[in-house]
N, C-alpha and C positions, 0 to 999 in steps of 0.2 A: 270866379270860375278859377282863379289861381289856386287858391287852397283845394279845390276840387281835383285838378291835375298832379298836385305834389301827393296827395293822399293815394291815388290810383298808383301811382309811382313806389309809393312806400307800401302798400299791400303787393305789388308785384316782386319787389325785393323782397319781402317777406317771405312770400310764398317759392320764390326760387331757392331762397336759404333755408326752408323747411325739405325741401324737395333733396336738395343736396346732402342734408342729414340723414334723410330716409333713404337714400340711394343704398344700393347695398355695395359694401367698398371688397373688390377684388384682391385677394389676397396675394401678394408676390410669392412666386414661385422662383428658388434659388435653382439653378443648373451648374453644371462645371464650367461653363462658359463664364458664367458670373463672379466666381471665386477667382482671387490672384493667388496661384499656384506658386508666384516667386517666394512667400513664407512659408510653404509647407515643406515639412520634410518628412520622410516616410518613419512611419510607427510614433507620430504624433497624433495620434486621434484621441478623440475625447474632447473634452473643455478643460482649458486650463483655469483654474481659481485662484491662482497667484500664490500658491505654494513654492517657495524657494526652492529651487532643484537641489537634490540630495537631502531632502526634507526627511526628519524621522518618521513621517507618516505614511511613506511608500510601503506598496504591499511587499508582503514577505515571498522572498525568492524561492521557486520551487525545484532550483536546481541543485543538486546535490555536490557538495564539497568534500575533496578527498582532503584527509589527514595531512599536516605539513610533511610528514616523513613517509607517505605511502609508497613513492616510487625508488625510496632509498634501502641502504640494508638492514637487516635486522636491529644491526647494533645502534643505526641512528635512531629506528622506532623506540628504542630503548630510552634513549635521551630525550625524546621528544614527549614522553610521559608523563615526567615531573612539568613540563610546561603545561599540557592539559589539566594537570591537579592543581598547579597555579590559577591556571584561568578558572579551573570550575571553584577552586576558594575565593576567588576575585567576584566571580558571579554571584556566589552565595553572599559575600559581603555585599554586592551591590543590592540584592534583593532585603538584606537586612536594613540596609541604607533607605531604601524605599518604603520599607515597611514602618519604619522608624518615623519618617517626614510624613506619612499618612497617619499615624498616630498622633503625633505632633499637631498638624492640621486639624484634626478631629477636636482633640483636647483644646486647643486654642477657640475654635468655633464653640464647644459647649461653653468655655469660660465667658467667651463674649456673651451670650445669650443669660448665663448666668449672673452677668454685671449689670445688664439691660434690666433682669428681673429686680436685682438688688435696688437699680436707681428708682424703679416702679415703686417699690415696696417703700423706700426710704423719703420719696415723695409724698407717698400717702400717709405714713406715721407723722412725719414732719408738717406736713399741711394742717393737722389736727392741731386747734389752738391747745388741747390739753394732754400734748404729747409726751409731757413730763410724768404723766398722771398713768399712761398705759405702758405698763411693764412687758405686756404678750407682745405689743409691737417692737419694743426694744430689744426684747430675746429673740424675735424672729429675726432682725437686723442682725445682731450679733452672730446667730447660727450662720445666717447666710454669708457673712463676712468670713467667717472661719471656713465655708466652704471653698469661697473664693479663694483665700490664703493657701487652703490644699491643693485645690486643682493648680494654682500658679506655681507651687512646689513641685507637684509631679511635671509639669512642662518642663520646668526650670531642668530636672532628672534627665528627662528624655532628650532633653536640647544637649546636656552635657554627655549621654551616650552617644548621641548623635556625633557630635563633636570628635569624641574620642574614637571612634569608630572612623569617621571621615579621615582622621589624621594616620589612624593605623593603615588604613587602606591606601593612603598617599605615600607613607614610607614603604610599604612593602610594592608598592607598584614602582616605586621611584627604584628601589632596592634590585627588583627584578629586571628594568630597563638598563639598568648601570651594573651589572655584575662584575664584580672585582673592583 
């Protein structure tokens, strides 16, 4: 009889576990009383995803900004025009640098895939025991190697242009910061 009593207890325990699982769980409702307002600052709405403050991802400002010399005399306005021209040139240079970097990234990606394709073809050709007799396979490998070399040379030219443009930008930026 001892075994029968323990099985009844285990059945009762199993039923109570099933009832707990099947019981509808009530959702917790948050109210202002539940929130700790000690850490809340006005204007801090929304969820913080951990982006550092002052991030470049910030939304663009809709506030109109007056030019530097807007409230000064006409003579000082004329002096600020060369500065705005310099800033336009700097922005154009920055845009060109950005485009060159994108071209380099794209070219390097294409080169990477070309090299992978070359490696696969090379494995295919050299895995054949009679690869010395297969002139078409060797010719294909040589042409692919030539394409890879040309792509690498193009990337080197782009990188040299980028370096020269960045150096020129730094010299001009340094000269505009330290006039005289």
